[in-house]
SERO-4910 file (N, C-alpha, C, O; in steps of 0.05 Angstrom, whole numbers):
BEGIN
 pado doro    nc1    nc2    nc3   cac1   cac2   cac3    cc1    cc2    cc3    oc1    oc2    oc3
  Unk    A   1960    664   2666   1976    645   2651   1966    645   2622   1942    647   2616
  Unk    A   1985    643   2603   1978    644   2575   1973    616   2565   1991    601   2557
  Unk    A   1947    607   2564   1941    580   2556   1940    578   2526   1935    597   2511
  Unk    A   1945    554   2516   1945    548   2488   1924    527   2482   1917    511   2499
  Unk    A   1912    529   2458   1893    509   2449   1902    498   2422   1916    511   2407
  Unk    A   1894    473   2416   1900    460   2391   1874    460   2374   1853    452   2383
  Unk    A   1876    469   2349   1854    469   2331   1862    457   2304   1886    454   2299
  Unk    A   1843    450   2288   1847    441   2260   1836    463   2243   1813    471   2246
  Unk    A   1852    472   2224   1843    493   2205   1841    481   2177   1861    470   2167
  Unk    A   1818    484   2165   1813    474   2138   1807    497   2119   1789    514   2125
  Unk    A   1821    499   2097   1815    519   2077   1803    505   2052   1811    483   2045
  Unk    A   1785    519   2039   1771    508   2016   1773    526   1991   1778    550   1994
  Unk    A   1770    514   1968   1769    528   1942   1794    545   1938   1816    536   1943
  Unk    A   1790    570   1930   1812    588   1924   1830    595   1948   1853    603   1945
  Unk    A   1819    592   1972   1835    597   1996   1859    578   1998   1879    584   2012
  Unk    A   1857    555   1985   1879    535   1986   1902    543   1969   1925    535   1974
  Unk    A   1897    560   1948   1918    567   1929   1941    581   1944   1938    603   1955
  Unk    A   1965    569   1943   1988    580   1956   1988    576   1986   2006    586   2000
  Unk    A   1969    561   1996   1967    556   2025   1967    526   2030   1986    512   2021
  Unk    A   1948    516   2043   1946    488   2051   1917    480   2051   1899    497   2050
  Unk    A   1912    454   2053   1884    444   2055   1876    442   2084   1856    452   2093
  Unk    A   1893    428   2100   1888    423   2128   1914    428   2144   1935    420   2135
  Unk    A   1911    441   2167   1934    447   2183   1926    445   2213   1905    454   2221
  Unk    A   1943    433   2228   1939    433   2257   1953    458   2268   1975    464   2260
  Unk    A   1940    473   2285   1951    498   2296   1949    499   2326   1930    488   2338
  Unk    A   1968    512   2338   1967    518   2366   1962    548   2368   1978    564   2357
  Unk    A   1941    556   2382   1933    584   2384   1931    591   2413   1929    574   2431
  Unk    A   1933    617   2419   1929    626   2446   1899    624   2453   1882    627   2436
  Unk    A   1894    619   2478   1867    619   2488   1853    646   2482   1865    667   2486
  Unk    A   1828    645   2473   1814    669   2466   1816    677   2436   1804    697   2428
  Unk    A   1829    660   2420   1831    665   2391   1804    662   2378   1789    644   2385
  Unk    A   1798    680   2359   1774    679   2344   1780    672   2315   1803    675   2306
  Unk    A   1760    663   2300   1764    659   2271   1775    684   2257   1792    682   2239
  Unk    A   1765    707   2265   1775    732   2253   1805    736   2257   1819    746   2239
  Unk    A   1815    728   2280   1844    730   2285   1859    713   2265   1880    722   2254
  Unk    A   1849    689   2259   1863    672   2240   1860    682   2212   1879    681   2196
  Unk    A   1836    692   2205   1832    703   2178   1851    726   2174   1863    729   2152
  Unk    A   1854    744   2193   1872    767   2191   1901    757   2188   1916    768   2172
  Unk    A   1908    738   2204   1936    727   2203   1943    716   2176   1965    720   2166
  Unk    A   1924    701   2164   1928    689   2138   1926    709   2115   1938    705   2094
  Unk    A   1910    730   2119   1906    750   2098   1890    739   2074   1892    750   2052
  Unk    A   1874    719   2078   1861    706   2056   1837    721   2045   1828    716   2023
  Unk    A   1826    740   2060   1802    754   2051   1809    780   2036   1792    795   2029
  Unk    A   1835    785   2033   1843    810   2019   1833    810   1990   1826    831   1979
  Unk    A   1834    787   1977   1826    785   1949   1800    771   1944   1786    775   1924
  Unk    A   1792    753   1963   1767    739   1961   1752    741   1987   1762    732   2008
  Unk    A   1728    752   1987   1713    755   2012   1705    727   2023   1702    707   2009
  Unk    A   1701    727   2049   1693    703   2063   1664    696   2056   1647    713   2056
  Unk    A   1659    671   2049   1632    662   2043   1619    648   2066   1598    656   2076
  Unk    A   1633    627   2076   1622    610   2097   1644    605   2118   1667    600   2111
  Unk    A   1636    607   2143   1654    601   2165   1640    580   2182   1618    585   2191
  Unk    A   1653    558   2186   1641    537   2203   1661    528   2224   1685    527   2220
  Unk    A   1650    522   2248   1666    510   2269   1652    484   2277   1629    483   2284
  Unk    A   1667    462   2274   1656    435   2280   1631    430   2264   1611    419   2274
  Unk    A   1632    437   2238   1610    433   2219   1584    448   2225   1563    441   2216
  Unk    A   1587    469   2241   1564    487   2247   1571    515   2239   1593    524   2244
  Unk    A   1552    529   2228   1557    557   2221   1562    574   2246   1547    572   2266
  Unk    A   1583    590   2245   1590    608   2267   1597    635   2255   1598    638   2230
  Unk    A   1602    654   2272   1611    680   2262   1640    685   2269   1653    668   2283
  Unk    A   1651    707   2259   1680    712   2262   1688    718   2291   1712    717   2298
  Unk    A   1668    723   2309   1674    730   2337   1673    706   2356   1679    708   2379
  Unk    A   1666    682   2345   1665    658   2361   1693    654   2374   1713    656   2360
  Unk    A   1694    647   2399   1719    641   2412   1725    611   2409   1711    594   2419
  Unk    A   1747    606   2395   1755    578   2390   1762    563   2416   1773    575   2434
  Unk    A   1755    537   2416   1760    520   2439   1779    497   2432   1782    491   2408
  Unk    A   1791    485   2451   1808    462   2447   1794    441   2430   1772    433   2435
  Unk    A   1808    432   2409   1798    411   2391   1779    420   2369   1770    403   2354
  Unk    A   1773    446   2368   1754    456   2347   1767    452   2319   1791    452   2316
  Unk    A   1749    448   2299   1757    448   2271   1744    473   2258   1719    475   2257
  Unk    A   1761    491   2248   1752    515   2235   1755    511   2205   1776    505   2195
  Unk    A   1732    515   2191   1732    512   2161   1724    539   2149   1705    551   2157
  Unk    A   1740    547   2129   1736    573   2116   1732    569   2086   1748    556   2072
  Unk    A   1710    580   2076   1703    578   2048   1700    606   2036   1687    623   2048
  Unk    A   1713    612   2013   1709    638   2001   1681    640   1988   1668    620   1983
  Unk    A   1673    665   1984   1648    670   1970   1651    661   1941   1671    667   1929
  Unk    A   1632    646   1931   1634    635   1904   1614    648   1887   1590    650   1894
  Unk    A   1623    658   1864   1605    670   1845   1598    650   1823   1610    629   1821
  Unk    A   1578    656   1808   1571    638   1787   1545    647   1775   1532    666   1784
  Unk    A   1536    632   1755   1511    639   1745   1503    624   1721   1482    628   1710
***
């Protein structure tokens, strides 16, 4: 059976440009942050800086669970 999960997706800084700040999403069970990053295409111009799930650092292979909040931050330069 193809189960679905509900997550909250938050984009920060330049990732918001032309997109959204917060969005509720329904994803198939087994979805990873990398799947969502690929779907959005947000890292084509700005590399990923920080990826958090439920305010904890995770990696792109983490399997998202029902109710998770995924936060994506681009790499920020400066000096």
